[in-house]
C-alpha positions as CSV (number, residue, x, y, z in Angstrom):
1,X,-33.0,-105.9,-84.2
2,X,-36.4,-104.6,-83.1
3,X,-39.0,-106.2,-80.8
4,X,-41.1,-107.5,-83.6
5,X,-38.1,-109.3,-85.3
6,X,-37.1,-111.1,-82.1
7,X,-40.8,-112.0,-81.5
8,X,-41.3,-113.3,-85.0
9,X,-38.1,-115.5,-84.8
10,X,-39.1,-117.1,-81.5
11,X,-42.6,-117.8,-83.0
12,X,-41.1,-119.5,-86.0
13,X,-38.9,-121.6,-83.9
14,X,-41.8,-122.4,-81.6
15,X,-43.9,-123.3,-84.6
16,X,-41.3,-125.5,-86.2
17,X,-40.8,-127.4,-82.9
18,X,-44.5,-128.1,-82.7
19,X,-44.7,-129.5,-86.3
20,X,-41.7,-131.7,-85.6
21,X,-43.3,-133.0,-82.5
22,X,-46.6,-133.7,-84.3
23,X,-44.8,-135.5,-87.0
24,X,-42.9,-137.7,-84.5
25,X,-46.0,-138.6,-82.5
26,X,-47.7,-139.6,-85.6
27,X,-45.1,-142.0,-86.5
28,X,-44.9,-143.3,-83.0
29,X,-48.6,-144.1,-83.2
30,X,-48.2,-146.6,-86.2
31,X,-49.9,-150.0,-85.2
32,X,-47.6,-152.9,-84.7
33,X,-47.9,-156.3,-86.4
34,X,-49.8,-159.0,-84.5
35,X,-50.2,-162.7,-85.2
36,X,-53.5,-163.6,-86.9
37,X,-55.1,-166.7,-88.3
38,X,-56.5,-167.2,-91.7
39,X,-59.9,-168.7,-91.6
40,X,-60.8,-168.7,-95.4
41,X,-59.5,-167.4,-98.6
42,X,-61.9,-167.2,-101.7
43,X,-60.7,-166.3,-105.3
44,X,-63.5,-164.5,-107.1
45,X,-63.8,-162.8,-110.4
46,X,-65.5,-159.3,-111.3
47,X,-66.6,-159.1,-114.9
48,X,-66.2,-155.5,-116.3
49,X,-67.7,-154.2,-119.4
50,X,-65.1,-152.4,-121.4
51,X,-67.0,-151.4,-124.4
52,X,-69.8,-152.5,-126.8
53,X,-69.7,-153.5,-130.3
54,X,-73.0,-153.2,-132.1
55,X,-75.0,-154.4,-128.8
56,X,-72.3,-156.9,-127.8
57,X,-70.4,-156.3,-124.6
58,X,-66.7,-156.7,-124.6
59,X,-65.7,-157.7,-121.1
60,X,-62.7,-158.2,-119.1
61,X,-62.5,-160.6,-115.9
62,X,-60.8,-159.0,-113.0
63,X,-59.8,-161.5,-110.3
64,X,-59.7,-160.7,-106.6
65,X,-59.5,-162.4,-103.4
66,X,-61.6,-162.2,-100.2
67,X,-59.6,-163.2,-97.1
68,X,-61.3,-163.9,-93.7
69,X,-59.0,-163.9,-90.8
70,X,-59.0,-163.6,-87.0
71,X,-57.0,-161.0,-85.1
72,X,-57.5,-161.2,-81.5
73,X,-61.3,-161.2,-80.8
74,X,-62.3,-159.8,-84.1
75,X,-62.7,-161.5,-87.4
76,X,-62.1,-159.5,-90.4
77,X,-63.2,-159.9,-94.0
78,X,-60.9,-158.1,-96.4
79,X,-60.4,-157.8,-100.0
80,X,-57.0,-158.1,-102.1
81,X,-57.2,-156.8,-105.7
82,X,-54.0,-157.9,-107.5
83,X,-52.3,-155.2,-109.8
84,X,-51.9,-157.8,-112.6
85,X,-54.1,-160.6,-113.5
86,X,-51.7,-163.4,-112.7
87,X,-50.7,-162.0,-109.3
88,X,-51.5,-164.6,-106.5
89,X,-51.4,-164.5,-102.8
90,X,-48.5,-166.5,-101.2
91,X,-48.8,-170.3,-101.4
92,X,-48.3,-170.5,-97.7
93,X,-51.5,-168.5,-97.0
94,X,-54.2,-171.3,-96.4
95,X,-56.9,-171.7,-94.0
96,X,-55.6,-172.3,-90.5
97,X,-52.1,-170.7,-91.3
98,X,-50.8,-167.8,-89.2
99,X,-49.7,-164.6,-90.5
100,X,-48.4,-161.2,-89.2
101,X,-51.2,-158.4,-89.5
102,X,-51.9,-155.0,-88.6
103,X,-54.9,-152.8,-89.0
104,X,-54.7,-149.1,-89.8
105,X,-58.0,-147.3,-90.6
106,X,-59.9,-149.3,-93.3
107,X,-56.9,-151.3,-94.5
108,X,-55.3,-154.4,-93.2
109,X,-51.6,-155.2,-93.9
110,X,-50.3,-158.7,-94.1
111,X,-46.7,-159.8,-94.0
112,X,-45.9,-162.0,-96.7
113,X,-42.7,-164.4,-97.1
114,X,-39.7,-162.3,-97.4
115,X,-41.2,-159.5,-95.4
116,X,-43.4,-158.1,-98.3
117,X,-46.5,-156.3,-97.3
118,X,-49.8,-157.0,-98.8
119,X,-52.5,-154.5,-98.4
120,X,-56.1,-155.5,-98.2
121,X,-59.3,-153.3,-98.0
122,X,-61.4,-154.3,-95.0
123,X,-64.9,-155.2,-96.0
124,X,-66.3,-156.3,-92.6
125,X,-65.4,-156.7,-88.9
126,X,-67.2,-158.6,-86.3
127,X,-66.6,-160.2,-82.9
128,X,-65.2,-163.7,-83.1
129,X,-67.7,-166.6,-82.4
130,X,-66.0,-167.2,-79.1
131,X,-66.2,-163.6,-78.2
132,X,-69.9,-163.4,-79.0
133,X,-70.7,-166.5,-77.0
134,X,-68.7,-165.1,-74.1
135,X,-70.8,-161.9,-74.4
136,X,-74.2,-163.9,-74.6
137,X,-74.7,-162.8,-78.3
138,X,-75.9,-164.6,-81.3
139,X,-73.9,-167.7,-80.8
140,X,-75.8,-168.4,-77.6
141,X,-79.2,-168.5,-79.3
């Protein structure tokens, strides 16, 4: 075995350990679930044009839900788009109820009954009214 063979093996082992370490740290950095309070849920419909027959649009209604909730000192507005037209949010989720939530990037995961996760896309985040008032923001005016 020459010098370059030994050097190359050490390099490969070091690179492998570095990759494993980076993967483990990425897994450890996953945000934990915290308690959040649902402030409001609105069911809405988006009408999409599928095609036209002679100048008449043929449309399809696609339901979605806008959910506002408070997690710590932040109020999030997020959207849930069901995969199927008949999918609904859990019945337990009403204004004032508490859920387990975690934020990761532009998504908000909520734990439903039975531990099922529902992923929502964050549309807006703002400080809660109590936090704004404490900081002398718009709630004081």
